[in-house]
N, C-alpha and C positions, 0 to 999 in steps of 0.2 A: 501651474502644473509642476510636478516633481517626478523625475524619472530615476529609476535605479537600473544600472547596467550590471549584468552577470556575465563576465568574460571568462572563457575557458582557455587559459594559456596552454600551448602545446596540445591542441585538441586531438590530433591524431594519436598522440601517446596516451592521453587520458581514455580515449575510446578503446584502444587496444588493452589498456591496463585494467579496464572495468571487469570486475568479477575474478580477478587474478590475485593469488596470494602475494602480499606486498614484498616478500623477500626474494622473489624470483627476478633475475636480470632480464630486462626486456628492452628491445629497440624496435623502432619503426623505420622501414626502409622505403626509399623512393628513387626514381631515376630509371635508367636503362636496365633492361632485364639482364644483359650480359655483365654489367658491372654496377649493381645497385649500391647506393650510398645510404648511410645512416642519416635519417632526418631528425630523430630525437631518441634519447636514451633515458631510462629511469635511473633513480639514485643507485640501486645495486649495480647496474651496468656501469655507471660513471665511476663507481668505486673501483671497478676492475680496470679503469683507464680507457673506457670506451667513450667516445665523444661524437657529437654530430659532425657530419662531413667525412667521417672515416668510411672506408670500404667495408661492406658486410663481411667479406672473407677475412679481412684483417681483424675485425672485431671477434669473429668466431674463433680465431686463433688465440685470442686472449682468454676466452671462456667457452669451453666446449658445451656448457649447459645454457648458453645464451638463447633466449626465445626471440625469434625474428618475425615481425609482422609486416606485411606489405600494406602501405597506406591505401585506405579505401574511402573515397569521398562519400559514397552512399552511407556508410556506417557513421561518418561524422555528421551528416545531415540528419540521420535518424536519432543520433544522440542529442542534437540541438532540439529536435521536435519533442523528444522525451522530456528534456528540461523545461521546454515551453509548456507542455501539457501539465506538468507538475506545478508550474508557477501560476497557472490560472486560478489556483485556490486562493491566491492573495489579491488578484485583480483581474478583471476581464480584459484589460488592455495590455496584452503581451505581444511584442513584435519580435521577429527573427532577425538576427544578424549572422554573418558568416561563421563566427566563433562564439556565439552566445545569444543572449536574449535581453530585451529591454522591457521594463515594467513601469507603467504609469501608476504611481502609488499614492498620489495626494488624497483621493477619497478613502484610502484604506488605512491611513495612519492611525486614526482613532480606534478602529476595529482591532488592530494588532499592537496596541499600547505604544504607539510612537515609532519614530524612524529608527532609533537605536535597536529596539526590541525586534522590529521587523527585519532589520539587517542581519541580526544574529540568527533569526529563524531561517532566513534565506541561505546563509552560509552553512549552518548546521544541516539543513534539509538537503542541500546540494551534496554535501559530504556523504549523507546516507544513500544517495543515489549512485555514489561512486565517482563524483566529480569534485575537483578542487577549483573554486571560482575566485576571481578577483572582482570586488564589488566597489561601485562608486555611485554617487548621487549628484544630480545637477538639475536645474530648471528646464533644460532642453535635452532631448534624447541624444543628439549627436555629441553634446558636451559630456554627458554621462558616459557614453561609450568611449570617447577619447580618454577621459580621466581613468576609467577602469583599465584600459589597455596600458596607459602610462604607469599605473600602479604595479603592473606585472614586472616592470623593469626597475621601478623605484618606489618603494613602499612609503616614502615621505610625501608622495602626492596625495592631496586631500580633495575631497569632493566639495560641493558648494550647494547651498539651498536657497540663497538670495540672488536674484537676477542682477542686482547692482554690484555684486562681488564676483560675478562670473568671469569678466574680462581679465582681472589680475590672476585668477586661477588658471586660465587657459593660456595666458601669454607665454610662460616658459616651456610649454609643451612642444615637442618636435613636430615638424610638418609631416613626417611620414605617417602620422596617425590619421591623416586624411587619405582617402582612396584616390589620390591623384596619380597621373601617369608618371613613370620614371623620368621621361624627358622634362616634364614640368618641374619635378623635384630637383633634378640635376641642374637645371637652369637657375633655379632660385638659390641653390647651394653655391653656384659659381658667383652669384651676386652677393654672397655673404648673408643670405636670408635663410635661416634654419629653424626659427621658432614661429609659433602662431602670432605672438605679439609683433615681431619684426615684419611679418607678412601683412598684418593688418595695418601697420603704419605706412605701407607703401601707398602712393597715389592710386586711387581706384581706377581712374581712366587708363593709366598706363598699365596696370595689372590686367585690365580687361583686354586692351589691345594686344598685349604680349602673350597672354595665356588663355584667353577666352573667358567664358562666364562661369565655369565650374569653381575655380578658387574663390571668387567673390561670393558665389551662391553658398558654398559650404561654410565660409567664414560667417556669413550672416545667419545661416541656420544654427550654427553652433552657439552664437552669441544671443540668439533670440530676436534678431532683427527681421527675420523672415519666418513664416510658418513652416513647420516641418511635419506634414501629415504622414502617418504611418498606417500600414495595413495590419490589422489585428490577426493574430493566430487563432484559428478555429480548431479545437481538438476534434478528433474523429468520433463518430458515433459509437464505435466499438473499441475496446482497449486491446492493444496488442503490443508486446514488448519482447525484444530478443537480444540476448547477449551472446556473441560469438566469443568463445573462450580462446585465449592466446595459447593455451596448452591443454591437452586432453586430460580429463579428470576421470579417475576410476573409483574414487571414494565418494559415497553419497554425502558424507558430512561436508566435503569441500564444496558441494553445490549450494550449500546454505547461503554463502556470501552473495553470489549473483541473484539467487532467488529473493533474498531479503532486499536487495537493491531494487529489483523490479516491483516488489510489493510496496515499497515506499513510493515508487513512481505511481503505482495504482492508487494508493491512498490520496495523493494530491489530485489525481484525475477525478476520483469519486467525490472528494470534498468540494471541488470546484463546481460540480454538477448537482450537489446535494442528493446524491444517489448512493446506493450500495449494491451489493451482489451476494448471491447465495451459492455461486459456483465458480470455481477457478479450474482452468485446465493448464497444467504444466507439462511441457513436452521436452524430453531430452533427446537431442539429435546425436546419434551414434553412427556416423558414416552416412552414406547417401541413402541407404534403404532402411536402416534400423531406427525405429522410434520407440521410445517408452513414454507413455502418457499417464499422468497421475491426475485423477479427478478429485478435487476437494470440495465437499458439499457442506453447507451450513444450514441450520434450521431457520435462521432469520437473516435478513439483509444486514451486512456489516460493511464498514469502509476503512477500518484501521488496520495498518500493516501488522501490528503485534497480534491482533486477534487472528488474522490469517496465518501468521507464522506459527502459532501454537498448533494449529491443525496440520499445517504442512510438515512440521517436525514429526508428528505422529505418523503421517503417511510415509515419510522418507525412511522411518525406522523399519518399515515393512517392505521397502523397495530394494530390489537387487538389480544390479547393472550387468548385462551380458557383454557389454563392450564399452570402451572409453567414450565419454561424453565430449562432444566438440562444441555444442551450443545448447543454450537453455532458452525457452520461450514461454511466455505467460499470456494467456488469452482469456478475456472475459466477454462473452457474447451477449448476456442478458443483464441489463441494469434495472434496478428496482428502486422505488422511493425509499429514502432513509430518513428516519427521525432521530436526531441526536438524543442521547440519554440525558435526562435532567438529573444532575448530581445533587443529592440531598445529604444533610448531616446524618440523618438516621436512615438506615436501610429500610426500604419499604418492600411490599410484596412483589412489585414489578421487578425490582433489582434482584431479589432472591430468585424469582422465576427465571430471569435471564441467566443468572449464575448456574442454575440447574440445567438450562438448555446448553450452555457452554460445556458443562461437565459431560452431558450426554454426547455432544459432538466429539469431544476428545476420546471418550471411551469407544465410540463407534469407529473413530479413525484408527484406534489401536487394534480392534478386533477384525477378523475376516468379515466379508459382506454377509448381511442378514443374520448376524449373531446377537444383536442388541434389540430388545423388545421393551415395550411398555404395556401397562394394563389399560385396556380400553373397554368401553361400555358396549354391550349388545342391546338391541331393542327387545328386551325380554324382562318381565318383572320378576321371574323366578331368580332368586339370588344365585343359585348354582349354575344358571345359564346366562347370567347378566354380564359376565366378564369374559374377556378373550385376550389373547396375545396379539399385539399390533407391531408389525415390523417398522412402522414409521415412528421411531423412538423419539424424535426431536419435537413432536407436537405436544402442546400442553394438554392436560387431561381435564375433562369436564366431569366433576363429581356430582353424584345425586344430591338433591336438597335434603332428603330424609336421612337420618343417622344410619350409617352402615359401619360395621366393625372392620378393623384393618385385618383381622385374622378370621377367615371364614373356614370352617371345618370342611374337610373333603366329603365327609358323610355326617349328616345330622346325628347327634347323640341322644338316645332316649333318656328322659329324666324320670327319676322316681318321684313319688308323691308322698306327702306326709301332712295330715290334717288339711287336705285340700289345696296345698301349696306345692309347686314343683321344687325339687331339691337339687342344689349343686354346691357342694361344700357348705351345706347349710340351707336354710329356707330362703327362697328367692322372693324379693319384694318387687312388684311391678312398678316401674317409674313412668311409663308412658301409656297412653291410650292405645288400643289395638290398631295395627296397620293391616288391613285386609289385603291379602294377595290371593287372588283366585283366577287362575289362568292355565294355559297349556291344554285346553280341550281339543286342540287340533292334532296332538301327538299322544304318545303312550305315557306321558309324564305329567298328567293334569294334577294341579295342586289346589287346595283350599285351606288357607292358613291365616291365623291371626298372630302377627309378630309384636313383641314387646321388648323394651329395654328393661332389664332387671338387675338388681344388685343383691349379692349374697352378704352374709355377716362380715366377711373379711374385706368388703368394699369393692370386690371385683364386679365390673360391669359385663353383663352377658346379653347376648341377643338370642331370645328364645321365641318359640312359636307353639301354638296349639293346633294340631292337625284335626280338621273337622271330620274327616272321613274316619279316623281311628279314635278320636277323642283323647289323644295322648299329647304330652308336652315333649319338646325336643330343644336341645341346645344347638344352635346353628353357627354361632360366632362369638368371639371375645373382643372387647374393645381394649385398645392399648392403654 
């Protein structure tokens, strides 16, 4: 087996910073309500001299524009679940840790072009979600997790893919990477034991009597001497994501960053399930009672963030905010089967049709509701009654098998005769056998006609008919 760990250093800060413009100073506070302390500070805040451990009041004195967020454990857990749901597109074996996730990737390496390519996709994809991850690889999940946490403090730490080389890689790591009690770690430190290698060199019986079974058990799991079964993460049946903004936003354009992050999260969720969706619901929370909901509809099921974002941008261009936005959420209730597009060297009819549908979606998103129509067929053989406007512009059109002109005259035009032939800019030569249309007996517009495709001397193709009741010829349409 081979495991990849995605560790989120300073998780509380990353969660608060998600969806925020990168140049705003931000800190996360924790501790007593009367005197909260700074738990973490981002780079702009540190540039102002603000550091972890400082009192919030002192930090605000250094920068009056400082954004202060109170640590929220539930938001941190939701962020880990979001990362896990996105990661299931790479492997079904995803497990949760307190500050990240673990992926068992051995069966997925060939599908994603090897370990190096997969690692780059994981790092880049997590960045699109708004997370900065430390990544490492090892034959056991606990070793991968320890190596990833160690890399956050020292980027010289390297992962390991061979079980026989695992012990030397783990040996220099500090013992605090294990979730052992402070009393246990303090006692080992007093004995001069501070690294994994030193602890593993101790007599096992003495270590067991002094500290119980946990240290030995964790050492054996990390080195692959004991099995380490993990509970796999199961994504929810419906997709929901929410980003609480660290500062209120009044400009719709500023909301595109958190929306794009959630759409990338949605893409991973849908690709893992081989599904798509035709409807997104974006909700902007503006205080306790004010909500603005934007519904984004697609003609066909899609799963890619870029396709969603094109339509979202069009909807946002027509959205006005009555109050500042404090949080943005994305909900997808209905999932549909999705068939990935087969990319070919030469564009075929299916791809051209899909491009037309996407164009219709974008036009419909720009226009007010019920302003985009298509031409649809009626169940009537009379050409002037066979067409209608259809408000469902996204559907493909079923064309009749018989030839029909693109330009149908509003009223048929009578044609003159010369030497027994109908005339339109010269004598018309009939190219097709007659197509009899005789219908409409149930209303006041009964017809009895023979239609032909004809060509005049200049090469123009015309759609003409002979009316049996009048015995006259008429021009009804022109071919492009």
